[in-house]
ZAZAKOL-563097 format. One line per field, with one value per residue (C-alpha): residue number from 1; x, y, z; residue in one letter. Coordinates in nm, 4 decimals. Each point is the difference from the previous one (the first is absolute). Example, Ala and Ser with C-alpha at 12.3 -4.5 7.8 and 13.67 -1.06 7.14 Angstrom:
BEGIN
resi	c(1_2)
x	c(1.2300_0.1370)
y	c(-0.4500_0.3440)
z	c(0.7800_-0.0660)
resn	c(A_S)
//
This chain:
BEGIN
resi	c(1_2_3_4_5_6_7_8_9_10_11_12_13_14_15_16_17_18_19_20_21_22_23_24_25_26_27_28_29_30_31_32_33_34_35_36_37_38_39_40_41_42_43_44_45_46_47_48_49_50_51_52_53_54_55_56_57_58_59_60_61_62_63_64_65_66_67_68_69_70_71_72_73_74_75_76_77_78_79_80_81_82_83_84_85_86_87_88_89_90_91_92_93_94_95_96_97_98_99_100_101_102_103_104_105_106_107_108_109_110_111_112_113_114_115_116_117_118_119_120_121_122_123_124_125_126_127_128_129_130_131_132_133_134_135_136_137_138_139_140_141_142_143_144_145_146_147_148_149_150_151_152_153_154_155_156_157_158_159_160_161_162_163_164_165_166_167_168_169_170_171_172_173_174_175_176_177_178_179_180_181_182_183_184_185_186_187_188_189_190_191_192_193_194_195_196_197_198_199_200_201_202_203_204_205_206_207_208_209_210_211_212_213_214_215_216_217_218_219_220_221_222_223_224_225_226_227_228_229_230_231_232_233_234_235_236_237_238_239_240_241_242_243_244_245_246_247_248_249_250_251_252_253_254_255_256_257_258_259_260_261_262_263_264_265_266_267_268_269_270_271_272_273_274_275_276_277_278_279_280_281_282_283_284_285_286_287_288_289_290_291_292_293_294_295_296_297_298_299_300_301_302_303_304_305_306_307_308_309_310_311_312_313_314_315_316_317_318_319_320_321_322_323_324_325_326_327_328_329_330_331_332_333_334_335_336_337_338_339_340_341_342_343_344_345_346_347_348_349_350_351_352_353_354_355_356_357_358_359_360_361_362_363_364_365_366_367_368_369_370_371_372_373_374_375_376_377_378_379_380_381_382_383_384_385_386_387_388_389_390_391_392_393_394_395_396_397_398_399_400_401_402_403_404_405_406_407_408_409_410_411_412_413_414_415_416_417_418_419_420_421_422_423_424_425_426_427_428_429_430_431_432_433_434_435_436_437_438)
x	c(6.0099_-0.2406_0.3162_-0.0530_0.0361_0.2072_-0.0894_0.1703_0.2485_-0.0183_0.1125_-0.1210_0.1082_0.0631_-0.2858_-0.2746_-0.2466_0.2272_0.0854_-0.3675_-0.1021_0.3040_-0.0647_-0.3686_0.0799_0.2694_-0.2342_-0.2445_0.2731_0.1287_-0.3455_-0.0728_0.1363_-0.2339_-0.3326_-0.3014_0.0676_0.3725_-0.0788_-0.2387_0.2331_0.1210_0.2471_0.0554_-0.0862_0.3295_-0.0889_-0.2871_-0.1670_0.1280_-0.3501_-0.0042_0.3342_-0.1414_-0.3098_0.1729_0.2475_-0.2977_-0.1848_0.3071_-0.0240_-0.3732_0.0136_0.2955_-0.0182_-0.3245_-0.2443_0.1645_0.1406_-0.2129_-0.3183_-0.3120_0.1734_-0.2237_0.1315_-0.0012_-0.1825_-0.0844_0.0406_0.3500_0.1961_-0.0991_0.1495_0.3184_0.1189_0.3068_0.0612_-0.0915_-0.1994_-0.0903_-0.1817_-0.2356_-0.0821_0.1382_-0.0107_0.2125_0.3545_0.0150_-0.3206_0.0885_0.0109_-0.3742_-0.0770_-0.1064_-0.2081_0.0653_0.1649_0.3206_-0.1740_-0.1865_0.3209_0.1667_-0.2977_0.0462_0.3656_-0.0854_-0.2604_0.2425_0.2917_-0.2122_-0.1287_0.3553_0.0860_-0.1431_0.2428_0.3264_0.1368_-0.1000_0.3117_-0.2174_-0.0480_0.3509_0.1185_-0.3069_0.0118_0.3664_-0.1015_-0.2797_0.2399_0.2497_-0.2822_-0.1214_0.3573_0.0375_-0.3172_0.1420_0.2772_-0.2569_-0.2156_0.2978_0.1073_-0.3546_-0.0978_0.3265_-0.0934_-0.3516_0.1163_0.2532_-0.2908_-0.0967_0.1806_0.0293_0.2275_-0.1779_0.1925_-0.1157_0.2467_0.1447_0.3717_0.2111_0.1663_-0.3206_0.0029_-0.2790_-0.1597_0.0651_0.3746_0.0115_-0.0887_0.0477_0.2981_0.3097_0.2452_0.3104_0.2575_-0.0694_0.1396_0.3250_0.0722_0.3543_0.0178_-0.1673_-0.1792_0.1879_0.0102_0.1643_0.3538_-0.0370_-0.2212_0.1406_-0.0766_-0.0570_0.1682_-0.1476_0.2002_-0.3076_-0.0692_-0.3013_-0.2267_-0.2936_-0.3022_-0.3351_-0.1422_0.1896_-0.3090_0.0218_-0.2398_-0.2774_0.0315_-0.2353_-0.0365_0.1791_0.3221_0.0509_0.0733_0.3671_0.2135_0.3437_0.1014_0.3311_0.1432_0.2742_0.2464_-0.1593_0.0111_-0.2821_0.0188_0.0227_-0.2692_-0.3124_-0.0005_-0.0660_-0.2156_0.3152_0.1126_-0.3444_0.0079_0.3245_-0.1692_-0.2772_0.2457_0.1956_-0.3128_-0.0767_-0.3715_0.0640_0.2482_-0.1797_0.3233_-0.0237_-0.3537_-0.1699_-0.2439_-0.3068_0.1492_0.0640_-0.3587_-0.1286_0.2144_-0.1273_-0.3626_-0.0088_0.2342_0.2365_0.2878_0.0938_-0.0910_-0.3526_-0.0495_0.2878_-0.0167_0.2820_0.2136_-0.2910_-0.1691_-0.3530_-0.0203_-0.2588_0.0930_-0.0663_0.2628_0.3558_0.3367_0.1587_0.3101_0.2572_0.1617_-0.3228_-0.0908_-0.2041_-0.3461_-0.3231_0.1607_-0.1144_0.1916_0.0444_0.1644_0.2187_0.1232_0.0703_0.1963_0.2050_0.0864_0.0978_0.2181_0.1865_-0.1468_-0.3127_-0.2709_0.0775_-0.1945_-0.2132_0.2353_0.3104_-0.1687_-0.1110_0.3395_0.1713_-0.2723_0.0548_0.3775_0.0355_0.3476_0.0965_0.1391_-0.0088_-0.3589_-0.2221_-0.1871_-0.3728_-0.1142_-0.3743_0.0179_0.2386_-0.2335_-0.2507_-0.3185_-0.3168_-0.0298_-0.2935_-0.2389_0.2574_0.0978_0.2289_0.2980_0.3100_0.3199_0.2789_0.2359_0.2288_-0.2645_-0.1381_-0.3400_-0.2317_-0.0270_-0.1447_-0.0819_0.2817_-0.0714_0.1659_0.0115_-0.1714_-0.3474_-0.2442_-0.0363_-0.0545_0.3003_0.0607_-0.2617_-0.2211_-0.3636_-0.2744_-0.2023_-0.3376_-0.3213_-0.0505_0.3195_0.1886_-0.0972_0.2233_0.3118_0.0283_-0.2418_0.1978_0.3247_-0.0150_0.1402_0.1415_0.3485_0.1369_0.1036_0.2063_0.0824_-0.3164_-0.0720_-0.0419_-0.3743_0.0419_-0.0987_0.2796_0.0232_-0.0167_0.3726_0.1510_0.2271_-0.2586_-0.2869_-0.1261_-0.1989_-0.1202_-0.1291_-0.0758_0.2820_-0.1907_-0.1158_0.1706_-0.2413_0.1705_0.3352_0.2051_0.3678_0.3119_0.3403_0.2462_0.1805_0.2722_0.1819_0.3547)
y	c(5.0100_-0.0689_0.1552_0.3401_-0.0137_0.2547_0.2470_0.0394_0.2342_0.0373_-0.2781_-0.3395_-0.3344_-0.0447_-0.2537_0.0832_-0.2378_-0.2993_0.1203_0.0451_-0.3479_-0.1707_0.1733_-0.0869_-0.3650_-0.0267_0.1281_-0.2773_-0.2638_0.0934_-0.0466_-0.3247_-0.2377_0.1506_-0.1382_0.2280_0.0005_0.0744_0.2932_0.1545_-0.0183_0.3211_-0.0726_0.3571_0.3572_0.0547_-0.2844_-0.0426_-0.3101_-0.1259_0.0405_0.3633_0.0666_-0.1442_0.2173_0.3177_0.0033_-0.0410_0.2838_0.2163_-0.0546_0.0519_0.3157_0.1893_-0.1038_-0.1599_0.2145_0.3273_-0.0731_-0.2636_0.1476_-0.1894_-0.2226_-0.1163_-0.1352_-0.3777_0.0298_0.3360_-0.1358_-0.1361_0.3288_0.0212_-0.3468_0.0345_0.3602_-0.0087_0.3466_0.2583_0.2604_0.1786_-0.3157_0.0020_-0.2381_-0.3530_-0.3257_-0.0070_-0.1129_-0.2451_-0.1757_-0.0893_-0.3651_0.0165_0.0531_-0.3574_0.1280_0.0669_-0.3392_-0.0761_-0.0939_0.3300_0.1928_-0.1816_0.0901_0.3616_-0.0187_-0.1456_0.2718_0.2817_-0.1569_-0.0246_0.3576_0.1326_-0.1209_0.3214_0.2179_-0.1932_0.1449_0.3626_0.2087_0.2421_-0.2688_-0.1490_0.1587_-0.1077_-0.3515_-0.0294_0.0979_-0.2573_-0.2752_0.0957_0.0224_-0.3519_-0.1310_0.1387_-0.1798_-0.3247_0.0286_0.0848_-0.2946_-0.2316_0.1397_0.0344_-0.3593_-0.1221_0.1697_-0.1443_-0.3584_0.0368_0.0319_-0.3614_-0.2377_-0.2564_0.2353_-0.0460_0.0550_0.2257_-0.1762_-0.3426_-0.0522_-0.3081_0.1804_0.0501_-0.1482_-0.1329_0.2462_-0.2533_0.0163_0.3547_0.1549_0.3263_0.2109_-0.0675_0.2927_-0.1943_0.0123_-0.1463_-0.3382_0.0678_-0.0624_-0.0473_0.3754_0.0779_0.3220_0.3111_0.2895_0.3419_-0.1032_-0.1539_0.2665_0.2005_0.3699_0.2313_0.3243_0.3281_0.3224_0.2175_0.3226_0.1284_-0.2762_0.0382_-0.1763_-0.0831_-0.1177_0.1159_0.0568_-0.2970_-0.2911_-0.0443_0.1182_0.0823_0.3638_-0.0453_-0.0922_0.3618_0.2744_-0.0760_0.2006_0.0259_-0.1500_0.0421_-0.3312_-0.0545_-0.2866_-0.3389_-0.3672_-0.2398_-0.3763_-0.2136_-0.2399_-0.0282_-0.1192_-0.3745_-0.2364_-0.1459_0.3407_0.0727_-0.3281_0.1179_0.3273_-0.1990_-0.2337_0.3014_0.1379_0.2587_-0.0038_0.0361_0.2892_0.3345_0.1858_-0.1123_0.1244_0.3264_0.0883_-0.0549_-0.3239_-0.1328_0.0800_-0.1703_-0.3083_-0.0427_0.0780_-0.2607_-0.2667_0.0240_-0.2511_-0.0549_0.1039_-0.0732_-0.3560_-0.1548_-0.3095_-0.2347_-0.0362_0.0549_0.2886_0.0232_0.0601_-0.0131_-0.3689_-0.0608_-0.0567_-0.0266_-0.0615_0.3409_0.0688_0.1772_0.1610_0.1435_0.3613_0.0551_0.1351_0.1069_0.2285_0.3409_0.3258_-0.0320_-0.3408_0.1158_0.2974_-0.2137_-0.2534_0.2746_0.1399_-0.3480_-0.0506_0.3272_0.1554_0.1930_0.0093_0.1981_0.3086_-0.0315_0.2452_-0.2071_-0.3141_0.1720_0.1582_-0.3396_-0.1582_0.2647_-0.0308_0.3738_0.0995_-0.3670_-0.1816_-0.3367_0.0293_-0.2950_0.0385_0.0583_-0.3170_-0.0671_-0.2972_-0.1668_0.0300_-0.2463_0.1885_-0.1875_-0.1187_-0.2372_-0.1603_-0.1784_0.0136_0.2945_-0.0893_0.2080_-0.1783_0.2559_0.1496_0.2886_0.2278_0.2949_-0.0897_-0.2896_-0.2381_0.2495_0.3639_0.1603_0.2385_0.3388_0.2454_0.2667_0.1233_-0.0145_0.3702_0.2062_0.1007_0.3719_0.1485_-0.3103_0.0654_-0.2660_-0.0475_0.1679_-0.1885_-0.3357_-0.1455_0.2593_-0.1974_-0.2843_0.1112_0.3389_-0.0460_-0.3000_0.1923_-0.0186_-0.2452_-0.2538_-0.1075_-0.0439_-0.3423_-0.0678_-0.2852_-0.2005_-0.3527_-0.3529_0.0753_0.3237_-0.0080_0.0743_0.3609_0.1407_-0.0412_0.3435_0.2078_0.2741_-0.2278_0.0841_-0.2586_0.0986_-0.1634_0.0842_-0.1076_-0.2917_-0.1636_-0.3181_-0.2157_0.1109_-0.1428_0.2522_-0.0390_0.2099_0.0865_0.1618_0.3298_0.1780_0.3301_0.0270)
z	c(-1.0674_-0.0052_-0.0720_-0.1536_-0.3726_-0.1871_-0.2724_-0.3351_-0.1546_-0.3797_-0.2316_-0.1044_-0.1387_-0.3706_-0.0168_0.2476_-0.1610_0.0617_0.3504_0.0841_-0.1102_0.1540_0.3303_0.0059_-0.0789_0.2676_0.2725_-0.0790_-0.0276_0.3457_0.1490_-0.1886_0.2703_0.2620_0.1111_0.0437_0.3743_-0.0494_-0.2244_0.2535_0.3027_0.1654_0.2784_0.1217_-0.0900_-0.1853_-0.2373_-0.2447_-0.1442_-0.3347_-0.1425_0.1097_-0.1750_-0.3234_0.0283_0.1192_-0.2883_-0.2336_0.1748_-0.0649_-0.3781_0.0050_0.2127_-0.1412_-0.3655_-0.1141_0.1966_-0.0981_-0.3459_-0.1758_-0.1416_0.1010_0.2551_0.2858_0.3299_0.0216_0.3330_0.1556_0.3550_-0.0450_0.0104_0.3686_0.0576_-0.2010_0.0399_0.2244_0.1473_-0.2642_0.1908_-0.3234_-0.1130_0.2967_0.2837_0.0017_0.1927_0.3166_-0.0746_0.2926_-0.1111_-0.3572_0.1018_0.0672_-0.3696_-0.0726_-0.2919_-0.2802_-0.0202_-0.1853_-0.3246_-0.0012_0.0637_-0.2899_-0.2210_0.1089_-0.0986_-0.3397_-0.0615_0.0836_-0.1869_-0.3139_0.0349_0.0393_-0.3497_-0.1472_0.2003_-0.0079_-0.3240_0.0653_0.0821_0.1972_0.2648_-0.0034_0.3240_0.1958_-0.1475_0.1030_0.3516_-0.0026_-0.1048_0.2712_0.2535_-0.0773_0.0100_0.3506_0.0995_-0.1347_0.2571_0.2661_-0.1005_0.0507_0.3349_0.1324_-0.0814_0.1511_0.3275_-0.0195_-0.0619_0.2826_0.2448_-0.0749_0.2420_-0.2802_-0.1979_-0.3366_-0.3217_-0.2810_-0.2297_0.0739_0.0510_0.0543_0.2888_0.2006_0.3503_0.2154_0.2407_0.2756_-0.0576_0.1308_0.3284_0.1767_-0.0956_0.2047_-0.0151_-0.0879_-0.2778_-0.3449_-0.0886_-0.1742_-0.3645_-0.1266_-0.0434_0.3310_0.0830_-0.1012_0.2397_-0.0197_-0.0809_-0.3459_-0.1564_-0.2858_0.0044_-0.2937_0.1033_-0.1193_0.0380_0.0520_-0.1799_-0.1896_-0.1290_-0.2371_0.1491_-0.1548_-0.3291_-0.3075_-0.2135_-0.2384_0.0369_0.2544_0.3586_0.2852_0.0967_0.3346_-0.1863_-0.1009_-0.0604_-0.0580_0.2410_0.1591_0.3347_0.1829_0.1214_0.2560_-0.0679_0.0729_-0.0908_-0.0911_0.0563_-0.3124_0.1183_0.2091_0.3607_0.0092_0.2046_0.1564_0.1205_0.1360_0.1947_0.1607_0.0909_0.1718_0.1755_0.1265_0.1663_-0.2643_0.0768_0.3746_0.0057_0.0317_-0.0783_-0.3655_-0.0585_-0.0723_0.2775_-0.2198_-0.1272_0.3501_0.0969_-0.3189_0.0665_0.3555_-0.0758_-0.2765_0.1382_-0.2990_0.0134_-0.3653_-0.3543_-0.1140_-0.1309_0.2003_0.2192_0.1006_-0.3166_-0.2331_-0.1757_-0.1367_-0.3756_-0.2786_-0.0198_0.3670_0.2665_-0.1382_0.1563_0.0452_-0.2087_0.2205_-0.3052_-0.1420_0.0788_0.3133_-0.0810_0.1694_0.2542_0.1195_-0.0109_0.3758_-0.0398_-0.2881_0.2005_0.3095_-0.2055_-0.1632_0.3428_0.1245_-0.3091_0.0571_-0.3116_-0.1000_-0.2629_-0.3160_-0.0954_-0.3108_-0.1701_0.0784_-0.1300_-0.3189_-0.0611_0.0142_-0.2130_-0.2650_0.0226_0.0641_0.1152_0.0367_-0.3023_0.1749_0.1225_-0.0907_-0.3263_-0.0184_-0.1711_0.0449_-0.2357_0.2427_0.2966_0.1368_-0.0797_-0.0814_-0.3611_0.0267_0.2449_0.2157_0.3678_0.0819_0.2185_0.0857_-0.0986_0.0313_-0.2545_-0.0790_-0.1527_0.1939_-0.1473_0.0688_0.2974_0.2486_0.0564_0.1978_0.2838_-0.0013_0.2892_-0.2146_0.0794_-0.2904_-0.0767_-0.3160_-0.2051_-0.0568_-0.2376_0.0186_-0.0892_-0.0014_-0.3167_-0.0284_0.0729_0.1692_-0.1508_0.2041_0.3108_-0.1208_0.1845_0.1576_0.2874_0.1299_0.0537_0.3775_0.2552_-0.2477_-0.1096_-0.3525_-0.1273_-0.3109_-0.2326_-0.0851_0.1246_-0.1284_-0.0205_-0.1977_-0.3656_-0.2433_-0.1117_0.3536_0.0624_-0.0391_0.2164_0.0539_0.1132_0.3510_0.1882_0.3478_0.3159_0.3600_0.2355_0.1563_-0.3242_-0.1151_-0.2009_-0.3223_-0.1196_0.2005_0.0910_0.0371_-0.1380_0.2409_-0.0432_0.1956_0.0113_-0.1324)
resn	c(M_P_Q_P_E_R_A_A_A_P_A_A_S_C_D_L_R_A_D_F_H_A_T_R_A_L_S_E_A_L_A_A_P_L_S_E_A_D_A_T_L_Q_S_M_E_D_A_S_P_A_K_W_H_L_A_H_T_T_W_F_W_E_T_F_L_L_R_D_H_L_S_G_Y_R_L_H_D_E_Q_W_P_F_L_F_N_S_Y_Y_E_A_E_G_E_R_H_A_R_G_R_R_G_M_I_S_R_P_N_M_A_E_V_L_D_Y_R_A_H_V_T_E_A_M_D_A_L_L_D_D_P_A_H_A_E_L_I_A_L_G_V_A_H_E_Q_Q_H_Q_E_L_L_L_T_D_I_K_H_A_L_F_Q_N_P_L_G_P_A_M_W_E_S_E_R_S_V_S_P_R_E_G_G_E_L_R_P_Q_A_E_R_Q_T_A_R_G_P_R_L_R_G_D_S_Q_W_H_A_H_P_G_G_I_A_L_I_G_H_E_G_E_G_F_A_F_D_C_E_G_P_R_H_R_V_L_L_E_P_F_A_L_A_D_R_L_V_T_N_G_E_W_A_E_F_I_A_D_G_G_Y_K_D_A_A_L_W_L_S_D_G_W_A_W_L_N_Q_N_G_I_E_A_P_L_Y_W_R_D_H_E_V_F_T_H_S_G_W_Q_E_R_D_P_D_A_P_V_T_H_I_S_Y_Y_E_A_D_A_F_A_T_W_A_G_A_R_L_P_T_E_F_E_W_E_A_V_A_R_G_Q_H_A_E_D_A_P_A_H_D_P_A_G_G_H_Q_L_D_E_A_A_P_P_L_P_T_G_G_A_S_L_F_G_D_C_W_Q_F_T_R_S_A_Y_L_P_Y_P_R_F_E_P_A_R_G_A_V_G_E_Y_N_G_K_F_M_S_G_Q_F_V_L_K_G_A_S_C_A_T_V_R_G_H_S_R_A_S_Y_R_N_F_F_Y_P_H_Q_R_W_Q_F_T_G_L_R_L_A_R_D_I)
//
């Protein structure tokens, strides 16, 4: 991401008007705690400024709906498509991705005026069934950018040595209380860190599993077509790997043992001086509420694919395939598999700090790495036109993640959902759930 966005398969919500307005309002509520300077920060090329997210999602509505489908509509500013196009080659030249933080003007007030202008203009299209599919895509697109806004600003605020908070919390600690990370075990709670032995495993007998979106409700195009996959018998852990377990991995020399790492991962680790998950120091972790004491029983997050794979090897297990994860999430061939219950997850409901807490659900808390490459399903075809650039052209060199995170808007928790990242990326809420052969 900016993480590649994803294109839509047919279907829409029962009330697109309400979804549209709720989504537009939430984007602005998430950005409300930010100063003008906060909203303009870009900490790395993978991330984008909060102000850019607000403008880009507005450009999307203007470009793919208002410009083409609302008679007489004129662009709010004819120069802004160059600034706020992300990667759509069919829409022409655009500002360099790594220099979005240099867009000091338009300022935040002007971007909010742009949003208000486009939101008002969209009113004429919201109830037209002919546009329902594209409106559903636009809503889902902006919801994805809400998650990106949260994770990108977290990375930006982390660069400040004072550890500023986007939202206040009684549990915040002083930046002076920390220090450099020391690779030692977590302080123990009464339960203590749990490692390997106490995990419960959901056994799956294997067989033919149906994978992909079932055709009801909204989905992105990369979630289909639905197809059959042959699975060998396997088991999936009933919970995510925790901070306490990861501290044991560090204390046992996990970041210093080349035998645990893929070759590319070992090179990445040494080139970048990686010693722990992103946002760790001492017994603390950086959050949207500043530095917090790290909970050893909470799921570990902000790890790369390389780290997830090395931990799985150290734990005597492996990462699941995306098909194994989806089969258990659907309950196929396994009567005791955990239920798919998005309402029970931790996905974002309002403008509040996202924080993984742990639980029995396969959904929420953090995106879970699989060992599956992000590739097209059999018979996949990208949509025609610029919208077809949403997904298909990114199916190279990335890995699939499942399960949604604490920063994911509700409605994106479904078994078929395919998130995807390059193996070194870890600024998103990424974690892991172990699997093994049986």
